[in-house]
DRENVO-263555 format. One record per residue (C-alpha): x, y, z; residue in three letters. Coordinates in pm, 1 decimal, always signed. Layout:
# residues N
         xx         yy         zz   code
          X          Y          Z    ALA
...
//
This chain:
# residues 388
         xx         yy         zz   code
     +391.5     -884.0     +297.0    MET
      +41.1    -1013.1     +240.5    THR
      -75.5    -1150.1     +570.8    VAL
     -127.0    -1527.5     +566.8    ALA
     -466.2    -1664.0     +669.8    THR
     -326.8    -1805.3     +994.1    SER
     -179.6    -1465.6    +1080.8    THR
     -508.8    -1289.3    +1002.4    ILE
     -685.1    -1529.0    +1237.1    ASP
     -451.2    -1414.2    +1514.1    ALA
     -486.5    -1044.9    +1427.1    LEU
     -860.1    -1019.8    +1372.0    LEU
    -1163.5    -1154.9    +1550.4    THR
    -1416.5    -1348.7    +1339.9    PRO
    -1637.5    -1040.6    +1326.9    ARG
    -1346.0     -827.0    +1207.0    GLN
    -1253.4    -1085.4     +944.4    GLN
    -1612.9    -1072.5     +821.1    GLU
    -1603.0     -691.2     +805.4    ALA
    -1279.3     -698.5     +605.2    ALA
    -1403.0     -970.2     +369.4    ALA
    -1729.3     -782.5     +308.4    LEU
    -1540.7     -470.0     +200.0    GLN
    -1317.4     -668.5      -35.2    ARG
    -1575.2     -904.6     -182.7    MET
    -1704.6     -657.8     -443.9    ARG
    -1483.3     -365.6     -354.9    GLY
    -1605.6      -84.4     -132.3    ARG
    -1796.8      +76.1     -418.3    ALA
    -1988.5     -249.9     -456.9    GLY
    -2126.9     -258.1     -104.1    LEU
    -2504.3     -290.0      -86.1    GLU
    -2673.5       -9.8     +110.4    PRO
    -2757.0     -246.7     +396.0    ALA
    -2397.4     -373.5     +404.9    GLU
    -2255.2      -21.1     +413.4    ALA
    -2499.8      +73.3     +687.7    ALA
    -2402.6     -231.2     +892.7    SER
    -2031.2     -150.4     +867.8    LEU
    -2093.3     +215.6     +948.6    ALA
    -2297.0     +119.5    +1254.7    ALA
    -2014.3     -107.7    +1366.4    LEU
    -1774.2     +187.4    +1362.6    HIS
    -2008.3     +455.1    +1492.9    ASP
    -2102.5     +250.1    +1798.5    ALA
    -1740.9     +242.8    +1919.2    LEU
    -1624.5     +466.3    +2204.3    PRO
    -1428.4     +776.1    +2094.3    PRO
    -1106.8     +638.0    +2244.6    THR
    -1125.5     +280.7    +2123.0    ALA
     -854.1      +44.4    +2246.5    THR
     -767.7     -321.4    +2206.1    GLY
    -1011.1     -510.5    +1985.0    THR
    -1227.1     -201.5    +1938.0    ASP
     -926.1      -12.3    +1806.4    GLU
     -874.8     -266.7    +1528.8    VAL
    -1245.7     -253.0    +1442.4    THR
    -1216.5     +124.8    +1417.0    ARG
     -919.8      +94.2    +1181.0    LEU
    -1111.5     -147.8     +958.0    LEU
    -1432.6      +53.6     +939.4    THR
    -1355.0     +424.3     +988.3    ARG
    -1365.8     +489.8     +614.5    SER
    -1732.5     +386.1     +595.8    VAL
    -1847.7     +586.1     +899.2    SER
    -2161.9     +792.6     +856.2    ARG
    -2105.9    +1010.3    +1160.8    GLU
    -1760.5    +1137.2    +1064.1    LEU
    -1722.4    +1394.0     +788.8    GLU
    -1437.7    +1232.9     +597.7    ILE
    -1334.7    +1368.1     +254.7    PRO
    -1360.5    +1106.0      -19.2    GLU
     -985.0    +1105.0      -71.0    TYR
     -931.1     +992.3     +287.4    TYR
    -1211.3     +737.9     +273.5    ARG
    -1028.3     +595.0      -25.4    TYR
     -669.3     +602.0     +100.8    THR
     -726.2     +490.4     +464.1    CYS
     -458.8     +730.6     +584.2    LEU
     -600.6     +713.0     +936.4    HIS
     -432.4     +372.0     +963.5    VAL
      -95.3     +525.2     +875.6    TYR
     -153.6     +794.0    +1136.5    GLY
     -226.6     +522.4    +1393.7    TRP
      +88.3     +335.7    +1290.3    PHE
     +308.1     +644.2    +1321.7    LEU
     +183.8     +703.3    +1675.9    ASP
     +417.1     +417.8    +1771.7    LEU
     +710.8     +640.9    +1670.2    PHE
     +660.5     +969.5    +1859.1    PRO
    +1035.4    +1036.2    +1879.0    ASP
    +1121.1     +944.1    +1520.1    ASP
     +823.0     +938.8    +1282.4    PRO
    +1069.2     +938.1     +992.0    VAL
    +1173.8     +582.1    +1072.6    ALA
     +808.6     +487.4    +1117.1    GLY
     +703.4     +632.5     +780.6    ALA
     +986.6     +452.3     +602.1    LEU
     +880.1     +124.9     +762.1    LEU
     +518.8     +196.7     +661.1    ALA
     +635.3     +263.8     +305.3    LEU
     +820.3      -68.4     +291.8    HIS
     +517.6     -250.9     +436.7    THR
     +284.2      -99.0     +177.2    THR
     +504.1     -183.5     -120.9    LEU
     +577.0     -533.2      +11.6    THR
     +205.5     -601.4      +40.0    ASP
     +153.2     -486.1     -318.8    LEU
     +436.8     -710.1     -439.7    ALA
     +275.6    -1010.5     -271.2    GLU
      -66.2     -925.1     -416.8    VAL
      +93.4     -914.2     -762.4    GLU
     +271.1    -1244.8     -708.2    ARG
      -49.2    -1408.2     -586.7    GLU
     -228.9    -1278.8     -894.8    ALA
      +36.7    -1430.9    -1118.2    ARG
      +11.2    -1764.2     -936.9    ARG
     -367.0    -1752.0     -977.2    ALA
     -336.8    -1695.4    -1349.6    GLY
     -431.8    -1328.3    -1341.4    ILE
     -188.2    -1181.2    -1589.6    ARG
     -249.3     -809.3    -1628.2    PRO
      -47.7     -642.0    -1898.5    GLU
     +303.8     -562.9    -1772.2    CYS
     +250.8     -787.4    -1468.9    GLY
     +599.8     -939.0    -1473.0    ASP
     +756.4     -598.8    -1533.1    GLU
     +556.5     -460.5    -1241.2    ARG
     +694.9     -722.9    -1004.4    ILE
    +1046.7     -652.8    -1129.8    LYS
    +1006.6     -279.4    -1068.4    ARG
     +854.0     -341.4     -726.9    LEU
    +1148.1     -558.0     -627.1    ASP
    +1388.5     -287.4     -742.6    GLU
    +1196.8      -19.8     -551.2    THR
    +1186.6     -230.8     -236.0    LEU
    +1561.6     -280.7     -262.3    ALA
    +1603.5      +96.9     -295.4    ALA
    +1385.7     +152.6      +13.2    VAL
    +1581.5     -100.7     +218.9    ARG
    +1908.1      +67.0     +116.8    ALA
    +1804.5     +410.2     +249.3    VAL
    +2020.9     +502.7     +547.5    VAL
    +1822.1     +642.6     +839.1    VAL
    +2112.8     +695.9    +1080.2    ASP
    +2459.9     +706.5     +920.9    PRO
    +2638.6     +728.6    +1257.2    LEU
    +2483.1     +405.9    +1383.3    LEU
    +2470.7     +263.3    +1029.8    ARG
    +2100.5     +191.8    +1052.3    ILE
    +1911.5     +153.6     +727.8    GLY
    +1549.4      +82.3     +644.5    VAL
    +1646.6     -280.4     +592.8    GLY
    +1749.4     -294.9     +957.8    ASP
    +1413.8     -149.3    +1063.4    LEU
    +1233.9     -412.4     +857.3    VAL
    +1441.7     -693.9    +1004.6    ASP
    +1376.3     -567.6    +1358.5    ARG
    +1003.1     -549.7    +1294.2    ALA
    +1010.2     -913.5    +1187.2    ALA
    +1128.9    -1024.1    +1533.7    VAL
     +948.9     -762.7    +1745.0    ASP
     +600.9     -896.3    +1837.4    PRO
     +444.5     -552.8    +1890.5    GLN
     +593.6     -396.5    +1580.4    LEU
     +527.3     -707.1    +1374.1    GLY
     +161.6     -694.7    +1475.4    ARG
     +141.4     -326.5    +1385.9    ARG
     +294.8     -372.3    +1041.0    THR
      +64.8     -667.4     +971.3    ALA
     -240.4     -463.3    +1073.7    LEU
     -118.3     -169.8     +864.9    LEU
     -116.3     -388.9     +554.4    ALA
     -445.7     -558.9     +637.1    GLU
     -641.0     -242.0     +721.4    CYS
     -532.8      -40.9     +415.1    THR
     -591.3     -297.9     +138.9    ARG
     -941.0     -186.0      +38.0    PHE
     -977.3      -98.6     -331.3    PRO
    -1309.9      +42.8     -444.4    ARG
    -1347.3     -218.5     -719.0    SER
    -1254.0     -579.5     -785.0    THR
    -1038.2     -477.6    -1080.7    VAL
     -690.3     -613.0    -1012.7    HIS
     -518.6     -308.5    -1161.9    GLU
     -660.5      -80.5     -894.9    GLU
     -422.7     -232.4     -639.0    ASN
     -112.5      -72.8     -791.3    VAL
     -286.8     +264.4     -808.7    PHE
     -409.5     +260.5     -447.5    LEU
      -78.7     +138.5     -307.0    ARG
     +114.3     +394.0     -512.4    SER
     -101.7     +676.7     -376.9    VAL
      -53.6     +553.8      -18.7    GLN
     +322.7     +521.8      -72.6    SER
     +342.7     +874.7     -208.8    CYS
     +152.2    +1007.5      +93.1    GLU
     +419.2     +859.7     +321.1    ASN
     +691.3    +1014.7     +105.7    LEU
     +521.9    +1356.2      +99.0    PHE
     +520.5    +1346.4     +477.5    PHE
     +883.3    +1234.5     +492.8    LEU
    +1009.2    +1511.7     +264.2    VAL
     +807.6    +1771.6     +456.9    ARG
     +913.9    +1652.0     +799.2    ARG
    +1279.0    +1639.7     +698.4    LEU
    +1261.2    +1982.6     +532.2    ALA
    +1128.0    +2128.0     +858.2    VAL
    +1407.3    +1958.9    +1055.3    GLU
    +1676.4    +2089.4     +819.4    VAL
    +1545.7    +2445.0     +838.2    ALA
    +1543.7    +2429.1    +1218.9    ALA
    +1893.1    +2281.1    +1263.6    THR
    +2108.4    +2412.7     +978.0    LYS
    +2283.0    +2680.7    +1188.3    ASP
    +2333.4    +2502.3    +1518.6    GLU
    +2380.0    +2148.7    +1387.0    PHE
    +2487.9    +2176.2    +1020.9    PRO
    +2616.0    +1817.8    +1001.2    ALA
    +2284.5    +1675.3    +1117.7    ARG
    +2100.9    +1912.4     +884.1    ALA
    +2313.0    +1782.5     +597.7    GLY
    +2230.5    +1422.9     +686.6    THR
    +1857.9    +1492.8     +708.0    ARG
    +1862.0    +1690.3     +383.1    LEU
    +2028.8    +1400.9     +204.7    GLU
    +1764.6    +1168.7     +346.5    LEU
    +1496.3    +1405.8     +214.9    ALA
    +1659.0    +1381.5     -128.3    GLY
    +1655.3    +1002.5     -105.8    ALA
    +1284.4    +1010.1      -19.0    CYS
    +1214.7    +1241.8     -311.9    ALA
    +1394.6    +1000.0     -543.8    ARG
    +1179.3     +718.7     -406.3    LEU
     +877.8     +915.2     -530.5    LEU
    +1020.3     +861.6     -876.8    GLY
    +1069.1     +490.4     -809.7    ASP
     +706.6     +453.9     -698.9    VAL
     +597.2     +637.2    -1012.6    PHE
     +808.0     +394.3    -1218.4    HIS
     +601.6     +111.0    -1068.4    VAL
     +273.9     +295.5    -1130.3    LEU
     +358.7     +335.5    -1498.7    LEU
     +317.8      -38.2    -1547.1    THR
      -50.8      +52.4    -1532.4    LEU
     -168.2     +126.6    -1885.3    THR
     -410.0     +410.2    -1967.2    PRO
     -665.3     +146.0    -2062.6    GLU
     -608.9      -34.9    -1734.8    GLY
     -650.8     +291.4    -1543.4    PHE
     -988.0     +357.9    -1701.5    MET
    -1116.7      +12.8    -1600.9    THR
    -1145.2     +126.3    -1238.0    PHE
    -1111.6     +503.5    -1247.1    ARG
    -1485.5     +569.0    -1219.9    ASN
    -1502.1     +359.3     -903.2    TYR
    -1273.7     +603.9     -720.3    THR
    -1544.2     +870.2     -742.7    GLY
    -1449.3    +1205.1     -590.4    ALA
    -1133.0    +1071.3     -424.9    ALA
     -904.8    +1329.0     -583.5    SER
     -540.2    +1377.1     -485.9    ALA
     -609.3    +1751.3     -503.8    VAL
     -747.0    +1695.8     -151.6    GLN
     -409.7    +1575.2      -17.0    SER
     -301.3    +1774.6     +286.6    LEU
      +36.0    +1600.6     +295.5    ASN
     +117.7    +1702.9      -61.1    TYR
      +19.3    +2068.6      -35.9    HIS
     +188.5    +2101.4     +304.7    ALA
     +505.5    +1946.5     +163.1    MET
     +519.1    +2204.1     -114.6    GLU
     +466.6    +2489.4     +132.6    ILE
     +743.7    +2354.1     +357.8    SER
     +985.9    +2318.6      +69.7    VAL
     +896.2    +2605.5     -164.5    TYR
     +657.7    +2839.9      +16.6    GLY
     +294.5    +2937.4      -22.2    TYR
     +160.0    +2950.4     -379.2    ASP
     -100.7    +3229.9     -413.4    PRO
     -244.4    +3055.7     -719.4    ARG
     -379.5    +2786.3     -486.9    LYS
     -566.7    +3025.4     -257.9    THR
     -895.3    +2960.9     -435.3    GLU
     -836.5    +2584.9     -444.4    VAL
     -766.0    +2575.2      -70.9    PHE
    -1067.1    +2792.8       -0.3    GLY
    -1300.7    +2568.1     -198.8    SER
    -1211.1    +2247.6       -8.7    VAL
    -1315.2    +2257.0     +357.1    GLU
    -1023.2    +2063.2     +504.0    HIS
     -768.7    +2254.0     +292.1    LEU
     -881.2    +2593.9     +416.9    GLN
     -633.7    +2571.8     +703.9    VAL
     -357.2    +2611.9     +444.5    LEU
     -476.3    +2968.1     +380.8    ASN
     -410.9    +3061.9     +744.4    ALA
     -172.8    +3357.3     +796.4    PRO
      +86.5    +3147.5     +979.7    GLU
     +100.2    +2901.4     +688.7    ILE
     +122.2    +3177.1     +429.2    ARG
     +409.1    +3332.6     +623.8    ASP
     +600.3    +3008.8     +678.9    HIS
     +964.6    +3036.1     +577.6    GLN
    +1028.4    +2742.0     +341.6    PRO
    +1344.5    +2540.6     +299.2    LEU
    +1416.4    +2706.7      -35.7    SER
    +1446.2    +3044.8     +137.6    ALA
    +1640.4    +2908.5     +433.6    VAL
    +1904.6    +2758.0     +204.2    LEU
    +1900.5    +3026.1      -66.3    ALA
    +2227.2    +3188.9      +43.3    ASP
    +2388.9    +2903.9     +230.9    THR
    +2765.1    +2892.5     +225.3    GLY
    +2763.2    +2528.4     +328.9    ASN
    +2857.3    +2321.0      +24.7    ALA
    +2692.5    +2005.6     +159.2    ARG
    +2361.8    +2183.4     +220.5    LEU
    +2376.7    +2352.7     -118.5    ALA
    +2434.3    +2018.4     -291.5    ALA
    +2160.9    +1852.6      -86.5    GLY
    +1912.5    +2123.9     -178.0    TRP
    +1999.1    +2088.8     -546.7    HIS
    +1934.4    +1714.0     -535.9    GLU
    +1608.2    +1751.2     -346.2    LEU
    +1475.1    +2019.4     -579.0    ASP
    +1581.3    +1818.0     -882.7    ARG
    +1408.2    +1501.4     -763.9    ALA
    +1085.1    +1684.0     -676.1    LEU
    +1086.9    +1867.2    -1011.0    SER
    +1126.1    +1536.3    -1190.9    LYS
     +834.4    +1387.9     -995.9    TRP
     +609.3    +1684.1    -1075.8    ARG
     +690.5    +1647.9    -1443.6    GLY
     +602.8    +1280.1    -1427.2    GLY
     +276.8    +1358.8    -1251.4    HIS
     +183.1    +1601.0    -1528.3    TYR
     +261.7    +1347.2    -1800.9    ARG
      +54.3    +1085.4    -1617.0    PHE
     -244.6    +1321.9    -1599.4    ALA
     -203.8    +1413.6    -1966.2    ARG
     -166.0    +1057.0    -2095.4    ASN
     -398.7     +865.7    -1864.4    TYR
     -699.7    +1094.8    -1840.1    LEU
     -880.7    +1151.7    -2171.6    PRO
     -934.9    +1518.5    -2250.9    SER
    -1313.4    +1475.1    -2247.6    ASP
    -1310.1    +1314.8    -1900.2    THR
    -1366.8    +1552.2    -1605.8    PRO
    -1105.9    +1543.8    -1329.3    ALA
    -1227.3    +1397.6    -1001.1    SER
    -1120.0    +1699.5     -796.9    GLY
    -1320.1    +1956.8     -991.7    GLY
    -1007.6    +2087.1    -1168.3    THR
     -923.4    +2085.7    -1537.6    ASP
     -704.7    +1777.8    -1501.5    GLY
     -367.5    +1784.9    -1672.7    ALA
     -386.9    +2160.5    -1731.4    ALA
     -423.2    +2212.6    -1355.5    TYR
     -122.7    +1993.5    -1281.7    VAL
      +85.3    +2167.9    -1549.4    LYS
      +28.4    +2510.0    -1390.2    ARG
     +209.6    +2400.0    -1076.2    PHE
     +504.3    +2209.0    -1222.8    VAL
     +726.7    +2513.8    -1180.6    LYS
     +758.7    +2671.3     -837.6    LYS
     +857.9    +3025.1     -934.7    ASP
     +522.6    +3168.4     -819.1    ALA
     +565.9    +3055.0     -457.9    CYS
     +606.7    +3324.8     -194.4    VAL
     +863.9    +3270.5      +78.9    ALA
     +740.8    +3382.0     +418.6    GLY
     +965.4    +3505.9     +698.4    SER
     +847.0    +3305.7    +1001.1    ASP
    +1041.1    +2979.2    +1047.6    PRO
     +821.7    +2858.9    +1334.4    PHE
     +462.3    +2980.7    +1295.7    GLY
     +344.5    +2702.6    +1065.8    GLY
     +524.7    +2416.7    +1239.6    LEU
     +236.0    +2277.3    +1448.6    PRO
      +57.2    +2186.3    +1124.7    LEU
     +354.7    +2126.2     +898.4    LEU
     +538.8    +1880.6    +1123.3    SER
     +288.7    +1594.2    +1155.6    GLY
     +131.2    +1329.6     +934.4    PHE
     -188.7    +1484.0     +797.7    LEU
     -522.9    +1325.5     +714.7    TYR
     -891.6    +1379.9     +781.9    ARG
//
């Protein structure tokens, strides 16, 4: 939900409220040099292990730091806040990421409703709210633990009455709502990207769990694989919301996002490696982006993906679960290609230095991926939520 003013007063100090308001007033791209420098100094003066009030200040201002080398994509998406949020769930980050997903989409729904109440009526606004409500219902219906009959809706309800968790979810929403522009339509784009990042992580994490447990605990592996399929289908639901953004609406803010290209997403590339294996066609791409170079490491290249682990399974449940997961991810990749083709004019350069839709099209099919033989070597990197 969008945090009410009274709640913000309890969450943020006056100085933090000022820092947040400054970044939203004209959008982060509209900050004056002196304003950006002031915010950067606020962050860069904090101790490395900030706690308490300093921790919240760090969350609000990390993306404008001048001391940290942060890729533009991560300055834009504020994924450090999601990483901080997931630290509360060391034993079950899957539940944490689903709660973060619900929080992000709920905040967007409230922003859209507030815009409607204020008379801001972007094209497809009512349809967007309808699709958001449907997607939120789908998220709440996802079953996290079938034995205990715990769903995402239960996690959301618990967060509402848990002071610590309620504070964390409120801060998550507040510290990630920073579009680059003041164009209303940018909100659905930013929140969709952040939602997809959570889902990329969820699919990857669950794929790793399934591969590790399919022999010793096949029933649990089946449950986790079905949850991975549900998360992959939610990617399609989020995309359904994003498509209420028109190509014309996209171009009203697209230039403000600068070099914040999704090509830089560690969570996405790592998900594909975990599920399908290393794609040699991306070697050059990984090598050209400093923080992606780790994906060219031998242990990542040799990681045994879920597709290989389940290739010859005699377990009907696992075979069906794999089919559904692969189908949902294939559908999402096709939608991503169509978005790139329809929303980015052919004479407009892609923000990630690629050739736009043609780049996306090359990777829609996964038949070029190479399945490694080591089921454990890449796990330290492939198991966690990734950002820079």
